[in-house]
N, C-alpha and C positions, 0 to 999 in steps of 0.2 A: 384532458386526458378524466376518466373516473376516476376518484381519490380510491376505488376499491382494489382497481387495479393498477392501481400506485404499488399498494400490498404488495398481491402478485409479484410485480417486477418486482419488487423487496425478496419477497422469500424465491424468484427465482434465481435471482444475484447471488443468494446468501445461503443456501438452502439448510447448511447444514445448522448455521446460526438455527434457523427458525424451526429448524428439526428440536433441537435440542433446547429448545426454550418451551414448547410444546409438550416435548417426551419428559422433560425435566433431569434429564441427564446429557453429560457429555459425549459426544462423537467424535467417536477418529474416522470413523471408515465413511468413506466416499456415499455422498448421499443424490438420488438419480433424480432428475425433475423430468417427470411424465408429461405427454402431450396432455394437453386438457380435452382430444375429443375421443370416445372409445370407440371401440370397434363398433361396438352395434347401435345404429341410428344416431351416430355424433351428432353431438349437443355440445352449444358455443357457450359460456361461462365466461366472461371476464374477472371475476371475480376468484374461481374458480382454483386453485395450482395443486397438484399429487406428488407428494414427495418417497420416494422409494430409497428404502435403510435396508440392512441386510435381510432382519428381521418383517418387515410391515410394511403398506401403505399408508403416508400418512395425510390426508385426503383435510386441505386447508381449504377453508370459504371468508372471505372476508365480505362483510356487509355493511353499508353507512344505514340504509330504509326496509325498513319491512318489506320484501317483494311482495305487492297484488294480486300478480299475475299466479303466482302456487303455492301453494301455501311448503313450508319449508321442512315438515319433519317428512312429507312424502317426498319430496326431491332430495333430502338425505340416503331414505331409503334406497331411491331410484341410484345416486353417485352407486354407495355401497354393493350393490347387485350388481352393478358392470363392473363393477372395479372386482371385483370378486370372481366375475363371470371369466374374467380377460386376465387375470392374476395367481389367481388360488392363492392369496397370501393374505395375511390380517389384513384387514385393515382399521385403521382408528381417525375416526372423524371429528371436524373441529369448527364452529361455525363463530366468529371472532365477531360480533359486533362492537362496532369503530365509535358510535356514535348515542351520548342517554338515549330513552326512551322509557316512554311506561307501557308503549303498549305488549302484552303478556307475551305473543310471538315470540321475545328473545328472551322469554324463561322457559318456553318449551326446550325438550332434551330430547326426545322419544316423540316414535311413529307408534300409535297404539292403533286397530281396526279388526273387527275380531277376531281372530286368533294370529294376527300379525302382528309383533311390538317388535320393533327397532330403535335402541336408544342410541346416543351419541353427547359429545362432551360441547356447552356450550362456555365461552368465552365475555364475558362482558369488558370493553378496555379498559370504564371507569371504574370496577372493582379490582381491578388487576392490582399488584404492589410494583410503585415503577421503581425500584433496585434495582433488580434482575433483569431490567431493561436499559437503565444507565450504565449497564458492564458492559456494555458490549455493544458497539458502533453501530453496527447492521440493523440493531433494536431502536437505538434513538432516535427515529421518529415517530418511532409509537409512544413512546414514554410519554408523550403532552397527554396523552388522551388518558392516562393511567390515573390514579385510584391519588387523591391529593387534598387537601382543605385548603392548601396556600396552590391555587392556579397559576399565579404568575411565579413564584417561585420555584415552581415546578419546571415552569417555561426558563427559566432564569441558568437553572440547575443542566438541560439538553443544552442551552447552550454553549454554556462553561465547558462540557465535555465532547463538543463537536468541533471546539475551536482547540480542545488539544492534539485532533487527528491531524499527525504531522503531514501525511500524502495529499497534497494540494489538490486531488483532482477527486480523491475520494471523500476528503472534507464538504469540498464544495459540493458535492452529491448526498452528500447526506443531510446538507446544510438546507438544500434544498426542495428536496422528500419532507423531511422534520416541518421547513417550514408549511407545506400545501398540507402537512394533517393537522398540523397547528392552527387552518383556517378551520374550522369545523369546533373549536373550541376560544378560540382568543379571535377578536378582529383585527386585521391589516396594521395597522399605528403599534399597536401591541410587539406585536409581530416583527416589526421592525425598530423598534426599541432592544431588543436584543437581539439583531442578526442586520448590525448593521457596519458593521467593519469592516473594513478594504475587502479580507479574507471569502466574503459574505457574498462579492458584488457578482462574479455569475452567478451565485447560485439562487438568487434573487430575480435575475431575467431569466432563470431555470425555472423559476416556480409561475412565474408569469405564463410561461407556452405552457406548462401542463394543465393548471388553471383555466386558461382562455380556451387552450386547445391546440392544437398546432393547426388545425382547420384554418382556426381565424388570419395565423399569421401569415399560412399562405395565402389566405386569400388577401389579405394584404397585400401582400407580394404582385399578386397575380395581379390582381385590380392593376399597381404604377404600372404596370407590363414588365417585373422582373421576374426575370423565371431564376435566372440565380440566382436571387438574397433564397428565394424558395429551399432551393437544391442544398447551399449552403446550411441555411438551418437543418433537415434535414440529414447531412452529410456529420454536422457538429454532434446529431445526437446519435450517431452512428459511430461516429471516431471514440465516443468516450464511452459505447457502449466495448465495440471490439476492438477500437487502435485503429489504424492505419487501412484504409480499405485496400487491397488490390486493386492494379489499374485494373484490370478486364471486369471487378465490380463496379467501378467509379464511373467506366464508361458506358456501362448499365444502367446503371443511376441517373447519369448525367444525357439518357437517352428517352426515359419517361415524359410520358404527354402529363399535361396540367393536370390530369382527370387521374392516372397514374400514381402520381407525386401525392392528389388528397388521398387515393386509396392506402400508401403506403402509408402519410401520416397518422390511419387509422388503426393500422399493421402493427407499425411500432414498436411497441409495447408487447408484443405476444411473440415478440421475436428472440428468442433465448440463448440463439449459436449465430456467429456466422453463417454457416451453411444455412438454419433458418432462413436467410437473408436474400442467401445464393437461391436457396430452392424458389422462395417467391419473386423476386427478378426473372425466372427461366419461366417462370406460371405467367408471366403478362407479355 
């Protein structure tokens, strides 16, 4: 699973927290997660998420590396036009660069050509203060990428905050996501030193699944002729996301072919609600 897509998953699960972080103000009203695809010539963007507040649409774009196939300023203008065309609301756009680089592209904040000029915000995580991120469990995974002169000390702080989360499943999930993002800055041994408590064991397994990709886990299971193990792997992820599945959904999952299971493993983190899963299953 791409790291930028993991950030999209977190933003989709905790839209109010991410919106409050980027807008710089607490948000008490619901924040709606809009579909990635737009009505005009739908485009797929794993790293993109749109959050609709009462007053505006917040377009967050997570990036690890600078894309080679298209320049980001033009891409942001393209999104702005499509969003405003469809929703007729103010659109606030933010590119969140996750990994330090000297590439000039991460410092660009506008598109300009002839009489057309369009600006957007840029966040370079390695310049962001860690304090706001350390105060919110949903943002802890990003904290490991924030500004610090003592990276190991910061990683230790994040691990301590993760350990304070009382709900077991939430603690394990945040620990998993934190470890994955920490991989952009630390080696595995350093990460393991801070996340080796018993309560983190499941999240370490989950980290491996994310980093290597669900496809690899499926491939290993299928090579051994163990389709049920592949199903159990995906089912465990779905249960963590949506809770226990309805019997008819479970039956449909178990009826998927090997190829369809592989497709579902790729689509898994694009499903934000159980209804998305049902729709996906019905289309197969």
